[in-house]
PyMOL CGO cylinders between C-alpha atoms (Angstrom):
from pymol import cmd
from pymol.cgo import CYLINDER

trace = [
    CYLINDER, 2.43, 34.33, -4.03, 6.02, 33.18, -4.24, 0.3, 1, 1, 1, 1, 1, 1,
    CYLINDER, 6.02, 33.18, -4.24, 7.39, 29.71, -3.62, 0.3, 1, 1, 1, 1, 1, 1,
    CYLINDER, 7.39, 29.71, -3.62, 8.41, 30.68, -0.05, 0.3, 1, 1, 1, 1, 1, 1,
    CYLINDER, 8.41, 30.68, -0.05, 4.78, 31.39, 0.80, 0.3, 1, 1, 1, 1, 1, 1,
    CYLINDER, 4.78, 31.39, 0.80, 3.49, 27.97, -0.18, 0.3, 1, 1, 1, 1, 1, 1,
    CYLINDER, 3.49, 27.97, -0.18, 6.46, 25.68, 0.36, 0.3, 1, 1, 1, 1, 1, 1,
    CYLINDER, 6.46, 25.68, 0.36, 4.97, 23.92, 3.39, 0.3, 1, 1, 1, 1, 1, 1,
    CYLINDER, 4.97, 23.92, 3.39, 1.67, 23.31, 1.63, 0.3, 1, 1, 1, 1, 1, 1,
    CYLINDER, 1.67, 23.31, 1.63, 3.73, 21.32, -0.89, 0.3, 1, 1, 1, 1, 1, 1,
    CYLINDER, 3.73, 21.32, -0.89, 4.38, 18.79, 1.86, 0.3, 1, 1, 1, 1, 1, 1,
    CYLINDER, 4.38, 18.79, 1.86, 0.68, 18.23, 2.55, 0.3, 1, 1, 1, 1, 1, 1,
    CYLINDER, 0.68, 18.23, 2.55, -0.13, 18.01, -1.15, 0.3, 1, 1, 1, 1, 1, 1,
    CYLINDER, -0.13, 18.01, -1.15, 2.49, 15.31, -1.74, 0.3, 1, 1, 1, 1, 1, 1,
    CYLINDER, 2.49, 15.31, -1.74, 0.84, 11.96, -2.53, 0.3, 1, 1, 1, 1, 1, 1,
    CYLINDER, 0.84, 11.96, -2.53, 3.41, 9.93, -0.59, 0.3, 1, 1, 1, 1, 1, 1,
    CYLINDER, 3.41, 9.93, -0.59, 2.96, 12.15, 2.45, 0.3, 1, 1, 1, 1, 1, 1,
    CYLINDER, 2.96, 12.15, 2.45, -0.83, 11.76, 2.26, 0.3, 1, 1, 1, 1, 1, 1,
    CYLINDER, -0.83, 11.76, 2.26, -0.62, 7.97, 1.82, 0.3, 1, 1, 1, 1, 1, 1,
    CYLINDER, -0.62, 7.97, 1.82, 1.66, 7.56, 4.82, 0.3, 1, 1, 1, 1, 1, 1,
    CYLINDER, 1.66, 7.56, 4.82, -0.53, 9.87, 6.92, 0.3, 1, 1, 1, 1, 1, 1,
    CYLINDER, -0.53, 9.87, 6.92, -3.42, 7.61, 5.87, 0.3, 1, 1, 1, 1, 1, 1,
    CYLINDER, -3.42, 7.61, 5.87, -1.50, 4.57, 7.14, 0.3, 1, 1, 1, 1, 1, 1,
    CYLINDER, -1.50, 4.57, 7.14, -0.83, 6.32, 10.46, 0.3, 1, 1, 1, 1, 1, 1,
    CYLINDER, -0.83, 6.32, 10.46, -4.51, 7.28, 10.76, 0.3, 1, 1, 1, 1, 1, 1,
    CYLINDER, -4.51, 7.28, 10.76, -5.70, 3.78, 9.91, 0.3, 1, 1, 1, 1, 1, 1,
    CYLINDER, -5.70, 3.78, 9.91, -3.38, 2.29, 12.52, 0.3, 1, 1, 1, 1, 1, 1,
    CYLINDER, -3.38, 2.29, 12.52, -4.42, 4.68, 15.28, 0.3, 1, 1, 1, 1, 1, 1,
    CYLINDER, -4.42, 4.68, 15.28, -7.46, 6.96, 15.46, 0.3, 1, 1, 1, 1, 1, 1,
    CYLINDER, -7.46, 6.96, 15.46, -9.58, 5.20, 12.82, 0.3, 1, 1, 1, 1, 1, 1,
    CYLINDER, -9.58, 5.20, 12.82, -9.19, 1.91, 14.68, 0.3, 1, 1, 1, 1, 1, 1,
    CYLINDER, -9.19, 1.91, 14.68, -9.95, 3.60, 17.98, 0.3, 1, 1, 1, 1, 1, 1,
    CYLINDER, -9.95, 3.60, 17.98, -13.17, 4.99, 16.50, 0.3, 1, 1, 1, 1, 1, 1,
    CYLINDER, -13.17, 4.99, 16.50, -14.11, 1.66, 14.91, 0.3, 1, 1, 1, 1, 1, 1,
    CYLINDER, -14.11, 1.66, 14.91, -13.46, -0.13, 18.22, 0.3, 1, 1, 1, 1, 1, 1,
    CYLINDER, -13.46, -0.13, 18.22, -16.73, 1.34, 19.49, 0.3, 1, 1, 1, 1, 1, 1,
    CYLINDER, -16.73, 1.34, 19.49, -18.59, -0.87, 17.01, 0.3, 1, 1, 1, 1, 1, 1,
    CYLINDER, -18.59, -0.87, 17.01, -16.42, -3.94, 16.46, 0.3, 1, 1, 1, 1, 1, 1,
    CYLINDER, -16.42, -3.94, 16.46, -13.10, -5.49, 17.38, 0.3, 1, 1, 1, 1, 1, 1,
    CYLINDER, -13.10, -5.49, 17.38, -10.44, -4.16, 14.98, 0.3, 1, 1, 1, 1, 1, 1,
    CYLINDER, -10.44, -4.16, 14.98, -8.76, -6.74, 12.76, 0.3, 1, 1, 1, 1, 1, 1,
    CYLINDER, -8.76, -6.74, 12.76, -5.35, -5.29, 13.65, 0.3, 1, 1, 1, 1, 1, 1,
    CYLINDER, -5.35, -5.29, 13.65, -3.83, -3.91, 16.83, 0.3, 1, 1, 1, 1, 1, 1,
    CYLINDER, -3.83, -3.91, 16.83, -4.22, -0.21, 17.53, 0.3, 1, 1, 1, 1, 1, 1,
    CYLINDER, -4.22, -0.21, 17.53, -0.78, 1.40, 17.53, 0.3, 1, 1, 1, 1, 1, 1,
    CYLINDER, -0.78, 1.40, 17.53, -1.02, 3.45, 20.68, 0.3, 1, 1, 1, 1, 1, 1,
    CYLINDER, -1.02, 3.45, 20.68, 1.94, 5.80, 21.00, 0.3, 1, 1, 1, 1, 1, 1,
    CYLINDER, 1.94, 5.80, 21.00, 2.91, 5.71, 17.32, 0.3, 1, 1, 1, 1, 1, 1,
    CYLINDER, 2.91, 5.71, 17.32, 2.86, 9.50, 17.06, 0.3, 1, 1, 1, 1, 1, 1,
    CYLINDER, 2.86, 9.50, 17.06, 5.11, 9.84, 20.11, 0.3, 1, 1, 1, 1, 1, 1,
    CYLINDER, 5.11, 9.84, 20.11, 7.50, 7.19, 18.78, 0.3, 1, 1, 1, 1, 1, 1,
    CYLINDER, 7.50, 7.19, 18.78, 7.91, 9.05, 15.52, 0.3, 1, 1, 1, 1, 1, 1,
    CYLINDER, 7.91, 9.05, 15.52, 8.08, 12.49, 17.16, 0.3, 1, 1, 1, 1, 1, 1,
    CYLINDER, 8.08, 12.49, 17.16, 10.91, 11.36, 19.46, 0.3, 1, 1, 1, 1, 1, 1,
    CYLINDER, 10.91, 11.36, 19.46, 12.98, 10.68, 16.34, 0.3, 1, 1, 1, 1, 1, 1,
    CYLINDER, 12.98, 10.68, 16.34, 11.97, 13.84, 14.47, 0.3, 1, 1, 1, 1, 1, 1,
    CYLINDER, 11.97, 13.84, 14.47, 15.22, 15.75, 15.01, 0.3, 1, 1, 1, 1, 1, 1,
    CYLINDER, 15.22, 15.75, 15.01, 17.35, 12.94, 13.57, 0.3, 1, 1, 1, 1, 1, 1,
    CYLINDER, 17.35, 12.94, 13.57, 16.60, 12.17, 9.91, 0.3, 1, 1, 1, 1, 1, 1,
    CYLINDER, 16.60, 12.17, 9.91, 18.15, 8.69, 9.89, 0.3, 1, 1, 1, 1, 1, 1,
    CYLINDER, 18.15, 8.69, 9.89, 16.39, 7.67, 13.10, 0.3, 1, 1, 1, 1, 1, 1,
    CYLINDER, 16.39, 7.67, 13.10, 13.07, 9.12, 11.96, 0.3, 1, 1, 1, 1, 1, 1,
    CYLINDER, 13.07, 9.12, 11.96, 13.22, 7.35, 8.59, 0.3, 1, 1, 1, 1, 1, 1,
    CYLINDER, 13.22, 7.35, 8.59, 14.24, 4.08, 10.26, 0.3, 1, 1, 1, 1, 1, 1,
    CYLINDER, 14.24, 4.08, 10.26, 11.33, 4.32, 12.73, 0.3, 1, 1, 1, 1, 1, 1,
    CYLINDER, 11.33, 4.32, 12.73, 8.90, 5.22, 9.95, 0.3, 1, 1, 1, 1, 1, 1,
    CYLINDER, 8.90, 5.22, 9.95, 10.24, 2.38, 7.80, 0.3, 1, 1, 1, 1, 1, 1,
    CYLINDER, 10.24, 2.38, 7.80, 9.72, -0.12, 10.62, 0.3, 1, 1, 1, 1, 1, 1,
    CYLINDER, 9.72, -0.12, 10.62, 6.13, 1.05, 11.10, 0.3, 1, 1, 1, 1, 1, 1,
    CYLINDER, 6.13, 1.05, 11.10, 5.40, 0.82, 7.36, 0.3, 1, 1, 1, 1, 1, 1,
    CYLINDER, 5.40, 0.82, 7.36, 6.89, -2.66, 7.18, 0.3, 1, 1, 1, 1, 1, 1,
    CYLINDER, 6.89, -2.66, 7.18, 4.61, -3.85, 10.00, 0.3, 1, 1, 1, 1, 1, 1,
    CYLINDER, 4.61, -3.85, 10.00, 1.60, -2.05, 8.54, 0.3, 1, 1, 1, 1, 1, 1,
    CYLINDER, 1.60, -2.05, 8.54, 1.95, -3.68, 5.10, 0.3, 1, 1, 1, 1, 1, 1,
    CYLINDER, 1.95, -3.68, 5.10, 2.73, -7.06, 6.71, 0.3, 1, 1, 1, 1, 1, 1,
    CYLINDER, 2.73, -7.06, 6.71, -0.51, -6.88, 8.73, 0.3, 1, 1, 1, 1, 1, 1,
    CYLINDER, -0.51, -6.88, 8.73, -2.44, -6.11, 5.54, 0.3, 1, 1, 1, 1, 1, 1,
    CYLINDER, -2.44, -6.11, 5.54, -0.81, -9.07, 3.76, 0.3, 1, 1, 1, 1, 1, 1,
    CYLINDER, -0.81, -9.07, 3.76, -1.60, -11.43, 6.64, 0.3, 1, 1, 1, 1, 1, 1,
    CYLINDER, -1.60, -11.43, 6.64, -5.26, -10.39, 6.60, 0.3, 1, 1, 1, 1, 1, 1,
    CYLINDER, -5.26, -10.39, 6.60, -5.47, -10.90, 2.85, 0.3, 1, 1, 1, 1, 1, 1,
    CYLINDER, -5.47, -10.90, 2.85, -3.76, -14.27, 3.18, 0.3, 1, 1, 1, 1, 1, 1,
    CYLINDER, -3.76, -14.27, 3.18, -6.53, -15.29, 5.61, 0.3, 1, 1, 1, 1, 1, 1,
    CYLINDER, -6.53, -15.29, 5.61, -9.15, -14.13, 3.12, 0.3, 1, 1, 1, 1, 1, 1,
    CYLINDER, -9.15, -14.13, 3.12, -10.03, -11.01, 5.09, 0.3, 1, 1, 1, 1, 1, 1,
    CYLINDER, -10.03, -11.01, 5.09, -10.13, -7.46, 3.77, 0.3, 1, 1, 1, 1, 1, 1,
    CYLINDER, -10.13, -7.46, 3.77, -7.89, -5.18, 5.86, 0.3, 1, 1, 1, 1, 1, 1,
    CYLINDER, -7.89, -5.18, 5.86, -10.07, -2.17, 4.85, 0.3, 1, 1, 1, 1, 1, 1,
    CYLINDER, -10.07, -2.17, 4.85, -6.95, -0.06, 4.31, 0.3, 1, 1, 1, 1, 1, 1,
    CYLINDER, -6.95, -0.06, 4.31, -4.53, 0.52, 1.46, 0.3, 1, 1, 1, 1, 1, 1,
    CYLINDER, -4.53, 0.52, 1.46, -0.93, -0.60, 1.44, 0.3, 1, 1, 1, 1, 1, 1,
    CYLINDER, -0.93, -0.60, 1.44, 1.86, 1.94, 1.43, 0.3, 1, 1, 1, 1, 1, 1,
    CYLINDER, 1.86, 1.94, 1.43, 3.90, 1.83, -1.79, 0.3, 1, 1, 1, 1, 1, 1,
    CYLINDER, 3.90, 1.83, -1.79, 7.65, 2.11, -2.31, 0.3, 1, 1, 1, 1, 1, 1,
    CYLINDER, 7.65, 2.11, -2.31, 7.00, 5.40, -4.10, 0.3, 1, 1, 1, 1, 1, 1,
    CYLINDER, 7.00, 5.40, -4.10, 5.39, 6.80, -0.95, 0.3, 1, 1, 1, 1, 1, 1,
    CYLINDER, 5.39, 6.80, -0.95, 8.51, 6.18, 1.09, 0.3, 1, 1, 1, 1, 1, 1,
    CYLINDER, 8.51, 6.18, 1.09, 10.67, 7.59, -1.71, 0.3, 1, 1, 1, 1, 1, 1,
    CYLINDER, 10.67, 7.59, -1.71, 8.59, 10.77, -1.66, 0.3, 1, 1, 1, 1, 1, 1,
    CYLINDER, 8.59, 10.77, -1.66, 8.92, 11.08, 2.13, 0.3, 1, 1, 1, 1, 1, 1,
    CYLINDER, 8.92, 11.08, 2.13, 12.70, 10.76, 1.85, 0.3, 1, 1, 1, 1, 1, 1,
    CYLINDER, 12.70, 10.76, 1.85, 12.72, 13.54, -0.76, 0.3, 1, 1, 1, 1, 1, 1,
    CYLINDER, 12.72, 13.54, -0.76, 10.60, 15.73, 1.53, 0.3, 1, 1, 1, 1, 1, 1,
    CYLINDER, 10.60, 15.73, 1.53, 12.97, 15.08, 4.45, 0.3, 1, 1, 1, 1, 1, 1,
    CYLINDER, 12.97, 15.08, 4.45, 15.93, 15.98, 2.23, 0.3, 1, 1, 1, 1, 1, 1,
    CYLINDER, 15.93, 15.98, 2.23, 14.24, 19.22, 1.20, 0.3, 1, 1, 1, 1, 1, 1,
    CYLINDER, 14.24, 19.22, 1.20, 12.44, 20.37, 4.37, 0.3, 1, 1, 1, 1, 1, 1,
    CYLINDER, 12.44, 20.37, 4.37, 14.13, 18.46, 7.18, 0.3, 1, 1, 1, 1, 1, 1,
    CYLINDER, 14.13, 18.46, 7.18, 12.95, 15.54, 9.28, 0.3, 1, 1, 1, 1, 1, 1,
    CYLINDER, 12.95, 15.54, 9.28, 11.53, 17.63, 12.12, 0.3, 1, 1, 1, 1, 1, 1,
    CYLINDER, 11.53, 17.63, 12.12, 9.06, 19.52, 9.94, 0.3, 1, 1, 1, 1, 1, 1,
    CYLINDER, 9.06, 19.52, 9.94, 8.08, 16.49, 7.87, 0.3, 1, 1, 1, 1, 1, 1,
    CYLINDER, 8.08, 16.49, 7.87, 7.70, 14.21, 10.89, 0.3, 1, 1, 1, 1, 1, 1,
    CYLINDER, 7.70, 14.21, 10.89, 5.62, 16.62, 12.94, 0.3, 1, 1, 1, 1, 1, 1,
    CYLINDER, 5.62, 16.62, 12.94, 3.37, 17.47, 10.00, 0.3, 1, 1, 1, 1, 1, 1,
    CYLINDER, 3.37, 17.47, 10.00, 3.01, 13.78, 9.16, 0.3, 1, 1, 1, 1, 1, 1,
    CYLINDER, 3.01, 13.78, 9.16, 1.98, 12.90, 12.71, 0.3, 1, 1, 1, 1, 1, 1,
    CYLINDER, 1.98, 12.90, 12.71, -0.43, 15.85, 12.92, 0.3, 1, 1, 1, 1, 1, 1,
    CYLINDER, -0.43, 15.85, 12.92, -1.94, 15.02, 9.54, 0.3, 1, 1, 1, 1, 1, 1,
    CYLINDER, -1.94, 15.02, 9.54, -2.11, 11.33, 10.41, 0.3, 1, 1, 1, 1, 1, 1,
    CYLINDER, -2.11, 11.33, 10.41, -4.00, 11.97, 13.64, 0.3, 1, 1, 1, 1, 1, 1,
    CYLINDER, -4.00, 11.97, 13.64, -6.37, 14.53, 12.10, 0.3, 1, 1, 1, 1, 1, 1,
    CYLINDER, -6.37, 14.53, 12.10, -9.94, 13.56, 11.29, 0.3, 1, 1, 1, 1, 1, 1,
    CYLINDER, -9.94, 13.56, 11.29, -10.68, 12.57, 7.74, 0.3, 1, 1, 1, 1, 1, 1,
    CYLINDER, -10.68, 12.57, 7.74, -13.26, 14.44, 5.76, 0.3, 1, 1, 1, 1, 1, 1,
    CYLINDER, -13.26, 14.44, 5.76, -16.17, 12.10, 5.45, 0.3, 1, 1, 1, 1, 1, 1,
    CYLINDER, -16.17, 12.10, 5.45, -18.34, 11.93, 2.38, 0.3, 1, 1, 1, 1, 1, 1,
    CYLINDER, -18.34, 11.93, 2.38, -20.88, 9.40, 1.23, 0.3, 1, 1, 1, 1, 1, 1,
    CYLINDER, -20.88, 9.40, 1.23, -18.68, 8.23, -1.63, 0.3, 1, 1, 1, 1, 1, 1,
    CYLINDER, -18.68, 8.23, -1.63, -15.47, 7.87, 0.40, 0.3, 1, 1, 1, 1, 1, 1,
    CYLINDER, -15.47, 7.87, 0.40, -15.10, 4.12, 0.93, 0.3, 1, 1, 1, 1, 1, 1,
    CYLINDER, -15.10, 4.12, 0.93, -12.23, 4.56, 3.42, 0.3, 1, 1, 1, 1, 1, 1,
    CYLINDER, -12.23, 4.56, 3.42, -14.40, 6.22, 6.06, 0.3, 1, 1, 1, 1, 1, 1,
    CYLINDER, -14.40, 6.22, 6.06, -14.77, 4.50, 9.40, 0.3, 1, 1, 1, 1, 1, 1,
    CYLINDER, -14.77, 4.50, 9.40, -18.52, 4.23, 8.95, 0.3, 1, 1, 1, 1, 1, 1,
    CYLINDER, -18.52, 4.23, 8.95, -18.04, 2.39, 5.65, 0.3, 1, 1, 1, 1, 1, 1,
    CYLINDER, -18.04, 2.39, 5.65, -15.48, 0.08, 7.24, 0.3, 1, 1, 1, 1, 1, 1,
    CYLINDER, -15.48, 0.08, 7.24, -17.98, -0.78, 9.97, 0.3, 1, 1, 1, 1, 1, 1,
    CYLINDER, -17.98, -0.78, 9.97, -20.80, -1.36, 7.47, 0.3, 1, 1, 1, 1, 1, 1,
    CYLINDER, -20.80, -1.36, 7.47, -18.55, -3.58, 5.35, 0.3, 1, 1, 1, 1, 1, 1,
    CYLINDER, -18.55, -3.58, 5.35, -17.37, -5.56, 8.37, 0.3, 1, 1, 1, 1, 1, 1,
    CYLINDER, -17.37, -5.56, 8.37, -20.94, -6.10, 9.57, 0.3, 1, 1, 1, 1, 1, 1,
    CYLINDER, -20.94, -6.10, 9.57, -21.97, -7.27, 6.09, 0.3, 1, 1, 1, 1, 1, 1,
    CYLINDER, -21.97, -7.27, 6.09, -19.02, -9.70, 6.02, 0.3, 1, 1, 1, 1, 1, 1,
    CYLINDER, -19.02, -9.70, 6.02, -20.00, -11.07, 9.43, 0.3, 1, 1, 1, 1, 1, 1,
    CYLINDER, -20.00, -11.07, 9.43, -23.61, -11.53, 8.31, 0.3, 1, 1, 1, 1, 1, 1,
    CYLINDER, -23.61, -11.53, 8.31, -22.49, -13.34, 5.14, 0.3, 1, 1, 1, 1, 1, 1,
    CYLINDER, -22.49, -13.34, 5.14, -20.17, -15.66, 7.04, 0.3, 1, 1, 1, 1, 1, 1,
    CYLINDER, -20.17, -15.66, 7.04, -22.92, -16.35, 9.57, 0.3, 1, 1, 1, 1, 1, 1,
    CYLINDER, -22.92, -16.35, 9.57, -25.28, -17.39, 6.78, 0.3, 1, 1, 1, 1, 1, 1,
    CYLINDER, -25.28, -17.39, 6.78, -22.83, -20.01, 5.50, 0.3, 1, 1, 1, 1, 1, 1,
    CYLINDER, -22.83, -20.01, 5.50, -22.53, -21.84, 8.82, 0.3, 1, 1, 1, 1, 1, 1,
]
cmd.load_cgo(trace, "trace")
């Protein structure tokens, strides 16, 4: 297998790509699934995939749109932590954005954007030890509510 055969798999294996897809997922479909059981702590970002995809052909516009989303995503996490609440999702790091920029430079914004959106909206593999699963988030949130109800 030569490097041409597996060059696109390199995108999906990139840690920054995976972390940003995680942020997209945990701002969209994961919250929609969790909404069945509890009110999400943050707003569901309906249309995020379409917003990003509209900018896919223009690297500067795509990166600006993605940067705006990531800014809001991390700000929401910080606000929840400031209020003493667990956002149940990881922050995106500077390194993640740096890696996305490198991927855009190498593969182009259209490929990276469309793969990022597809990966972000795809279902996560669930396992019993994966603390980021929606089921775990729901269990944790219910436990928090029970604990806070006991204190009152």
